[in-house]
C-alpha positions in Angstrom: 4.0 100.0 39.3 6.6 98.7 42.0 7.2 95.1 42.5 5.4 95.1 45.9 2.4 96.9 44.2 2.0 94.4 41.8 2.3 91.5 44.3 -0.5 93.4 46.0 -2.7 93.7 43.4 -2.0 90.4 42.0 -3.3 88.7 45.3 -6.7 91.1 44.9 -7.1 89.6 41.4 -6.2 86.1 42.6 -9.0 86.6 45.3 -11.4 87.8 42.4 -10.8 84.9 40.1 -10.9 82.2 42.8 -7.6 81.0 42.4 -5.2 79.7 45.1 -2.0 79.6 43.1 -0.1 82.6 42.3 1.2 83.0 38.7 4.5 82.3 37.8 7.0 85.2 36.5 9.4 84.2 33.4 12.6 86.2 33.0 16.5 85.8 31.9 19.2 86.1 34.0 23.3 85.0 34.2 22.5 84.1 37.9 20.7 80.6 38.2 18.4 80.6 41.3 19.5 78.5 44.5 17.6 74.9 44.7 16.0 75.4 41.0 14.8 72.5 39.1 16.4 71.9 35.8 17.9 69.8 33.2 21.2 68.2 33.9 24.0 69.3 31.5 23.8 67.3 28.3 26.6 66.5 25.5 26.8 69.4 23.0 24.0 70.3 20.5 23.8 72.3 17.2 22.3 72.5 13.9 25.9 72.4 12.9 26.9 69.1 14.9 23.6 68.2 13.5 24.6 68.6 9.6 27.7 66.7 10.2 26.3 63.8 11.6 27.9 64.2 15.0 25.0 64.1 17.5 24.0 60.8 19.2 20.3 61.3 19.9 20.4 58.1 22.2 23.1 60.1 24.4 20.9 63.5 24.1 17.9 61.3 25.4 19.8 60.5 28.4 19.5 63.9 30.2 16.1 64.7 28.7 14.0 67.1 30.8 10.7 68.6 30.0 10.6 72.2 30.6 6.8 71.9 31.6 8.1 68.9 34.1 10.2 71.3 36.2 7.8 74.1 36.2 5.3 71.3 37.5 8.1 70.8 40.3 8.8 74.4 40.8 5.0 75.0 41.3 4.4 71.9 44.0 7.7 73.0 46.0 7.0 76.8 45.5 10.7 77.1 43.8 12.0 78.1 40.7 13.0 76.4 36.9 15.2 76.6 34.5 16.8 75.8 31.3 20.2 77.0 29.7 22.1 76.7 26.5 24.2 73.6 27.9 21.3 72.6 30.6 18.7 71.9 27.7 16.7 68.9 28.4 14.7 68.9 25.7 16.0 70.2 21.8 12.8 71.4 21.5 12.4 73.5 24.6 15.6 75.0 24.4 14.9 76.7 21.1 11.1 78.0 22.3 13.1 79.4 25.4 15.5 81.1 23.0 18.3 79.7 24.5 19.6 78.1 21.0 19.3 78.8 17.2 18.6 77.3 14.8 16.6 74.1 15.6 17.5 71.0 14.9 15.7 68.9 12.3 15.3 66.3 14.6 12.5 68.1 15.8 10.8 68.4 12.7 10.4 64.7 12.1 9.9 63.8 16.2 6.8 66.2 16.4 5.2 65.3 12.7 5.8 61.7 11.1 9.1 60.3 12.4 11.9 59.1 10.0 10.2 56.8 7.1 11.8 53.2 7.5 12.6 53.5 11.2 10.9 52.7 14.2 10.4 56.5 15.3 6.7 57.0 14.0 6.6 60.6 15.4 4.0 62.3 17.5 1.9 63.0 14.6 1.2 66.7 16.0 2.2 67.8 12.7 1.1 66.5 9.5 4.6 66.5 8.0 8.3 67.7 8.6 8.0 70.1 6.3 4.7 72.0 8.1 6.6 71.3 11.1 9.7 73.5 10.0 7.4 76.2 8.6 6.0 76.3 12.3 9.5 76.5 13.8 10.6 79.2 11.7 7.7 81.2 12.4 8.0 81.2 16.3 11.8 82.1 15.6 12.7 83.1 19.2 15.2 86.2 19.7 18.3 85.8 20.9 18.3 85.3 25.0 19.4 88.1 27.2 21.0 86.1 29.6 22.6 82.7 30.1 19.4 81.2 31.9 15.7 81.3 31.2 13.9 81.1 34.4 10.3 80.7 35.8 9.6 81.1 39.2 6.9 82.6 42.0 5.7 86.0 41.6 6.1 86.8 44.9 10.0 85.5 44.9 11.1 88.5 42.2 12.9 90.5 44.7 14.0 94.4 44.4 15.4 95.0 40.8 13.9 92.0 39.5 11.1 91.8 37.2 9.3 89.1 35.0 9.1 90.0 31.4 5.9 87.7 31.3 3.3 86.6 33.8 2.1 82.9 33.8 -1.4 81.6 35.0 -2.3 77.8 35.7 -6.2 78.1 35.4 -9.3 76.0 34.7 -11.9 77.4 32.6 -13.9 79.3 35.1 -10.9 81.3 36.4 -9.5 81.4 33.0 -13.1 83.1 31.8 -12.0 85.6 34.3 -8.5 86.1 33.0 -9.7 86.1 29.5 -12.4 88.7 29.7 -10.4 91.2 31.9 -7.4 91.2 28.9 -10.3 92.0 26.6 -11.8 94.5 29.2 -8.4 95.9 29.3 -7.4 96.3 26.0 -10.9 96.6 23.9 -9.3 94.2 21.4 -11.2 91.5 20.6 -8.2 89.5 19.4 -5.8 90.3 22.6 -5.6 86.6 23.5 -4.4 84.0 21.0 -4.2 80.3 21.3 -1.6 79.2 18.7 -0.2 75.5 17.9 3.0 74.8 20.2 4.7 72.8 22.9 3.5 73.7 26.2 6.8 75.9 26.9 5.9 77.3 23.2 3.1 78.9 24.9 4.1 79.9 27.8 7.1 81.6 26.6 7.8 81.0 22.6 4.7 82.9 21.3 4.6 85.2 23.9 8.2 86.1 23.1 6.9 86.6 19.3 4.1 88.9 19.9 6.4 90.7 22.2 9.0 91.3 19.5 6.6 92.2 17.2 5.1 94.8 19.2 1.8 93.4 20.2 0.3 93.2 23.5 -1.3 90.1 23.7 -2.1 87.0 26.1 -1.3 83.8 24.8 -3.3 80.6 26.3 -1.7 77.4 26.3 -2.0 73.6 27.9 -3.1 72.2 24.5 0.1 70.0 24.1 -0.7 66.3 24.5 2.9 66.0 25.5 2.4 68.3 28.6 -0.8 67.4 29.8 0.8 65.0 32.3 2.8 68.0 34.0 -0.8 70.0 34.6 -3.9 69.7 36.8 -6.8 67.9 35.2 -8.8 70.7 33.0 -6.1 73.1 33.7 -4.8 75.4 30.8 -1.8 78.1 30.9 -2.4 81.8 30.3 0.6 84.1 29.8 0.4 88.0 29.7 3.4 90.3 29.1 4.4 92.0 32.0 3.1 95.4 30.1 0.0 94.6 29.6 -0.5 92.7 33.2 0.4 96.0 34.8 -3.1 97.5 32.5 -5.2 94.8 33.3 -4.4 95.2 37.5 -5.0 99.1 37.2 -8.5 98.4 35.3 -9.2 96.2 38.1 -11.6 98.8 39.7 -13.6 99.6 36.7 -14.1 95.5 35.7 -16.8 93.3 35.9 -15.4 91.7 39.0 -16.6 94.7 41.1 -20.3 94.8 40.1 -23.1 92.6 39.9 -22.8 90.8 36.6 -22.8 86.9 35.7 -19.2 86.6 37.2 -20.6 86.4 40.3 -22.2 82.9 39.4 -19.1 81.9 37.5 -17.2 82.5 40.9 -19.4 80.1 42.5 -18.4 77.5 40.2 -15.1 77.9 40.9 -15.7 76.6 44.4 -17.5 73.6 43.3 -14.7 72.9 40.9 -12.2 72.9 43.6 -14.3 70.7 45.9 -14.9 68.3 42.9 -11.0 67.9 42.9 -10.3 67.8 46.3 -8.5 71.2 46.6 -10.7 72.2 49.4 -13.3 70.7 51.8 
């Protein structure tokens, strides 16, 4: 499919789903988009420097900037967001977006139980640094094919550009449509995964993981407590590799959206939800 046909069919799909906001595309490039939201350049970080005790985390945190936070700004302003190895913002996010390997050991403690004998009690999302290390090694993003990891609205992809992944932001009713369309397209009851991870892990880290394994899977996310402040109430994420997304669009004519099914009653709830949150009159 051409990018224009993808955009045309995406608008039809959005109408069916009751979504007003277009999805974002994720891709890698050596060129940073103009006016993109992203972190400031941080102090150098690497496992080698960490092992030598040459990283000052207080200095690192001075330029902290969450990838989901920058995407949130990009969504509101209809612009792009980015992260790079030098403009990393978050030491976890830069790893999940495949911009730096190996990960810093600090993350293992920060996300789990902290450092014993210090005020850092950890986020308590994982039961131990060892469990967090196992998770980090499993995600194991590939080496990035470009200097920048970029997220931008699908309609902003120009000739010669295409997203590697398509990312939706949706509440449960519209998410229901995305989920069923993925199952209808693939015939696979396990075609949607919801593994543990940060907000950016589930919109990109895990999708990369499945793609590298040759598996066409959608990944649902938004269950990271730290990322919830950068999402609408009740909203989740749903990421699909472009190859699968094109098949989902091609399957729309025969899907539940074009027949008398229970989707019609769900679609009415989409409108009620939007009214409840003051998004339509």
